[in-house]
N, C-alpha and C positions, 0 to 999 in steps of 0.2 A: 504493500500500500504506500502510495506517495503522499508524504505529509504536506500540509499547506506551507507555502512560502511565506515566511515572516521577514519583513524588511525593517530597517532601523526606524523609519518614520512611523510605521504602524506601532511599534513597541513604545516609542517616545510618546505618541498620542494616548496610548493606553495608560501610561504612567501619569501623564498630565490629568487625565480624567479621574483617576483614582486618588491622586493627591488632592485635587479640588474637592472631591466628595468628602475627604477627611478634614476640610477647612485648613489645609496647609498653604500658607502664602507662597507666592512665587513658584507655583507648581510647574510652569513652563521651564523656568531656569533650573529647578531642581531635577526634573526628569531628564533634561538634556545633560546635566552634569553627571548624573548616575550612569546614563547610557554612554556618554562620551568617555567616562572613566574606563568603562569596560572595552570600548572599541578604539580608544585613543583618538577620538575625533572631536572636533569643535562642533558647536551647535549647527553652524551652517553646513558642515560636512555631513552631519546626521541627515539633514533634509535631502542631500544629494546622493546618499549611500544607497545603491540599488541592489547590492549583493544579498543573497539569502543569509540570514543570521544562523550561526551554529547553535545547536541545542544548548551547549554550555553557556553561551552568552545569554540566551533567553532565561535559563534557570538562574544564573547569577543575578540578572536584572530583577527577576521576581524576588529573589532573596533580599537584595538591597531595598527594593520597594517595600517589602513586608516589614523590614526593620524601620524604615522611615515612617511607615504608617503607625508604628507604636510610639512615634514622636522622638525616636533616637535622632540626635543631631546629625545633619548631613556630613559634617566634618569628621565625626567618628566613623561613619560608614565608609567614607572615602579614605580615612586615615591621614588626612592632610588638611591644613588650613593656610591660606595665604596671609602673610603679615609682613609689613615693610617691603611689599612687592617681592617677597621670597616665600618659598614653600617650606612649611614646618610640619613634621610628623606629629600627630596627636592621637591619643586614645583616651579611654575613660578614666585614666589615672591623672589627667591634667585638665585644667580649664581650657576651653577654646579661646584663643587670643582674640581680643576685641579692639575696635577702633580707639576706644578711650586710652588703651595702653600705648597705641601708636602716638597719641597726643602727648602722653607722659614723656615718651622718648624725644619727640620733637621739641618739647619745652626744655628738657635736660640739655640737649645739644645746642639749642638756641642760646641758653644762658651761658653755657660753658664757652661757646665759640664767640660770644659777645664780650668776654672778659679779656683784658690785656695781660694774660698770663698763660703759661703752658697748660694744655689740657690735662685732664686727670690721668695720673699714672696708675693709681691703685683704686679699684672700684669694688664696691660690695653691693650685691643684689640680695635682698631678703625675700624668700619665697620663690624658688626657682620655677616651678611649674614646668611648662614645655620648654623653657629656656629662652623665650623670645627676647626678654629684656637683656640678660647678660650677653647673648650672642649678637644682638644688634649693636650693643655698646662696644663689644670687641671689634666688630666690623667697622664701626664709625670712628673709634678711637684706637687706631692701630698700634699705638705705643702703650696701651693700657693692659694691665694684668687684672683680670676680673675674678673675684671670688663670689660664689653664690651658695646660699643656705636654703635648705628645705628639710622639713621633718619627714617627708615622704620619700623613701628610697625608690619607690616605683616611679614617682615623678622624675627623679634624677636619671633614671634609666632612659626615659624619653628625652630629657634635655641633653644627655650625653650623645645620643644618636643625632640630635639636631646640631650640636656643636661640631661633631665630626662631618656632618653633611655640608656645613658651611665653612669648614676649614679653620676653625678657631679653637679646636680641642686643646692645643698647646698653651693657650692663654686664658682658658676658663677652668677654674678648679671648683670642685663640688664637695661641700661639707654637709653631712646629715646633722641637722641641728634644729632644735625648737627655738626659732628666731635667734637671738644673740646668746642663748645659753651655752652654746657649744664652742664659743671662741673667747679669747682673752679680751678684757676691756683695755685695749691699747690703741692709741690714736694712729692707726695705720692707713686710713683711707681718705682719699681726697673727695670721694663721692660715694654716697649711699643712696640706693634707689629701691623702692618697694611698691608692689601692688598687693596689699594685704587683703585678707577677707574683711569686707566691710558691709556685707548685706545683713540687715537686721534679722535676727533669728525669728522674730514674730511675723515677718513678712514672707516667709518661705512658702506658705500655702498659696500666696497670690502670684508666685513666679510661674513663668511658662513651664509646661511639663518637660520640654527639652532641657531646661536648667534644673528643675527640682528633682526630676527622676533620673537624670543621667550624668550630670556634671558632679565632680567630687565635692561633697558638702564641706569637707575640711578646708577647701580653698575658697569657699564662699561665706561661710557662717562667721560673722563678726561678733556674735553674741548679742545680748540685749541692745537694741538700737544701733547695732553694728559698731559699737565702741569698745567692746571688751578686748579684742586682739590688739588694736592700736594702742590702747592704754597700757597693755602688758609690756610692750617693747619700747614705748616712747622715751621712758626715762633712761634707757641704756644707749640710745643712738649717739648722743654727744661724746660718750666715752671712746667710741671707735673712730671718730672723725678727727682729722688733723685740724688745727686752727685755720679758719678760712674755708674749710671743707663744706660741701653742699649736701643737703638731704632733700630728696624729692619723693613724693608719695601720691599715688592715685587714691582718691577719696570718693565717698558717696555724695550725691548731689545735695544732701541735707546735712552734711557734716562740716561745713565751712567754719561755723562759729565754734564747734566742738574742738577741732584741731587747732584753731588759732588760740583759743583759751588754754588748751592743754600745753602747747609748746611755748606759750608766753610765760608759763609757770616755771620754765627752765631757764635760768640766767645765762646758760652757755650759748643760747641761740639769739640771733638777731635777723633782720631782713625777712621776717615772716611774710609770705605772700600766698595768695590763692589765685590760681588761673582758671578761667572759665573754659568750658568746651565749646564746640561749634553751635550748640543749642543755647548757649548763654548760661549754662549751669556750672556751679563750682565743681571742679574736677581734679585739679592738680595742686598739691601743697608743696611749698618750697621754704626751706629755712637754711640759714648759714651759721656754721659754727664760729662764734665770735672769737 
């Protein structure tokens, strides 16, 4: 018996229909990305692809689609997320990198490059995750040695793969540590950067299922009002910064007053600033070790 010929466009359209039925936004884009990943084709090429699809491709697409219909994030299914115009490996052990963290890095580099002094030689990232922050800093600051901390060894496995992928494994070191608990309180670093957990614990039920069901809660849960984790390490940051060193942190949109008040209580800091994101919301905190 001759089986029906299934072409790429037909499979793509089936995926779009089923994703729309599940109220998943951007169904056209997601269906094309899932199928394009399997066929190594762009969306335009999918429309022009006339060859009969192999049974294995159809089965794999069905498997991908069934995972997405459970609201598993597309990036986990594909195993990759673009960040800083670069591909980064991701899985469920790490958060999916977001545009807010790109803004964090943009502001860090803008401030550093705007100063009339040498750029940072020793950098500390707290909360490694997939490694996007330390890896981008290593790429953008080629003279820098970057140390990164994370309590999750599984996350560090992902970050090490990404460091090797982007050729900076010799300049990024990984330490398993509960924030600053695992390193000496010595002023070694010119720059400390972090994207800590800052989601309020009481708001988890209102998060999208892609986030609440699949992304690692350890990397999101900031405790009551999202303040607990930041309060834990804030008092130790100055001890590892050199005089004149900089601290940058991604924050929640409702945390501007909290972080300004918190870091104002430490006499070691000056130049406290909060930068807004592209939506006009407070997003990046900056302080200088006086």
